[in-house]
N, C-alpha and C positions, 0 to 999 in steps of 0.2 A: 603848655607842654604836657600837662596832665591830661587834657582832653585827648591829645593825639595818641598818647599811650594807652588811654582807654579804648579809643577806636581801633588801634592796632591789636590790643588784646581781644576785643570783641570780634574783630575780623579774623584773627588767627583761631580763636575758638570756633566761630562759625565755619571757617574752612575745615577745621578738624572734624567737626560734627558732620559736615556735608561729605568729606572724604570717607569718614566711617560709614555713612549711609550708602554711599556709592560702592564701597568695598563689600558691605553686607549684601546689597542687592546682586553684585557680581557672584558672591558666594552662594547665594540662594539659586541663582540661575545655573551655576555650574553644578550644584547638587542636583537640581531638577533634570539637567541634561544627563548627568551621570545615572540617576535613577531610571530615566527613560531608556537609556542605552542598556542598562542592566536588564530592565524588563524585556526589552526586545531580544536580547541574547537568551534569556530564560524561555521566552515564548518560542524562538526558533528551535531551541533545544527540545522543548516539549513537543512541537510539531514534528520535528525529526524523529523523536522517539515513537510518537504515535504512528508515523509512516512506517518506520522500521518494523514495529510490532504488526501492523496490518499486512505488510509485505510478507513477513515471516509466517503469519497465520495462513495467508493465501497459498504460499508455497507448500505449507504442510498439507492443506486440503487437496491441492493439485497433485501432490505426490501420492496421497491416498487414492485418489481417483485413477491416477496413472498405474498404480499397483493393481487395481481391480481390472483395468484393461489388459495388463500383462496376464492376469489369471484367466481372462477370457481366452487369450491366445494359448495358454497352457491347456485349457479345456479342449480346444480344437485339436492340439497336437497329441494329448495324452489319452483322451477318451474316444475310443473307436465306435462304441455302441451308440447309435443315433438317439435312442431314448435317454440313455444316461447323460449324453452330451446335452441334450435339450434340457434336462432337469438341472444340470449344473449351470447352464447358461441362464436359465430362469432365476436360479439363486443369485448369480452375480448380477443380473439386471436388477433385482430387487436391492441388492447391496449398493449398486450404483445409483439407484433412485434415492436411497437414503443419503448417500454421500453428496448428491447434487445440491440439496438445500444448504448445508453448511458452506459449500463451495460458492454458491450463489451469494450468500450472506457475506462471505469474505471479499468477493469481487466488489460488492456494493460499497464496502467500507474503503477499499482501495480507490474506487471511483470518487468517493467523497474526499479522501485524503489527498489524491492527486500525486503528482502533477498529471496533466492531460495525457502525455505520452505513455506513462505507466498505467493510467486508467484505461486507455485504449488496449494496451497489451493484456491487461487483466480481463477486459471484456472479451477479447479474442480467445482467451483460455476457456471461458465459460461457454462461448459459442461453439467452440470445437467439442467441448464435453457434451453439449446438447446434441450435436450431430452424431457423435459416437454412440450415445445412448439410444437415439432414434434408430440408428443402424442396427444396433444389437437387438432392439425390439423387432425390427423387420426380419432379422435372422431367426428369432424365436417363433415368428409367424410363418416360417417356411420360405424365407427369402432365398435360400439356395447359395450356390457358389458365387454368384455375382455379388450378393450382399456380404458374403464372407470376404471377398477381395476388397469390397468398399470399406468394410470395417478396418481392414489393415491400412488403407489409405487415410481414413479419418483418424485412426489412432496415431499414425505417424504425424499427421498434422497437428493433433493435440500435443504431442510431445515437442514438436517445434515451436508451437505457440507458448507452451510452458517455458521452454528455454528463452524465448524472446522476452517473456515477462521478467525472468530472472535478470537478464541483461539490462532491461529497462529500469528495474528496481535498483540494480547496482548503480547504474548511471545517476539515477535520482538521488540516491543516498550520497554519492560522491559530490554531486552539485550542491547539496544542502549543508 
């Protein structure tokens, strides 16, 4: 009888050790899963914040560029002397050239951060700015009324693409 009690005690003890090991293994796995889930949530939050910042910076640079285009229209309306108007347009063209590099940089960041729909919308803003800047250059080279009308069209296209980018950025932020 003593032998069977010993075996029962050994079996019970072994079972307890085994159960403890299984429980510990389960706890380790649960902790690992929880840590991975937490890391994923933090990563998504970090990516979301990076995108948000990239979108806001692009919107800011696009707004600055749009404001310069508005000043070009003001120069056409408010300055009647052709020489003074040309001087003012040259000044604005130089300001736009300086504003283009930061705009291009912000677009590249948005293209990197994604998603693809927002990247395409950002690139469209940059392309429209390039067209408007080229059009203004042609005006300063004596392009005449046809180029002036073309600038109005290209400026309007720029504003529409800027608006599309904002909508795309909003949708991307809501989705993330």
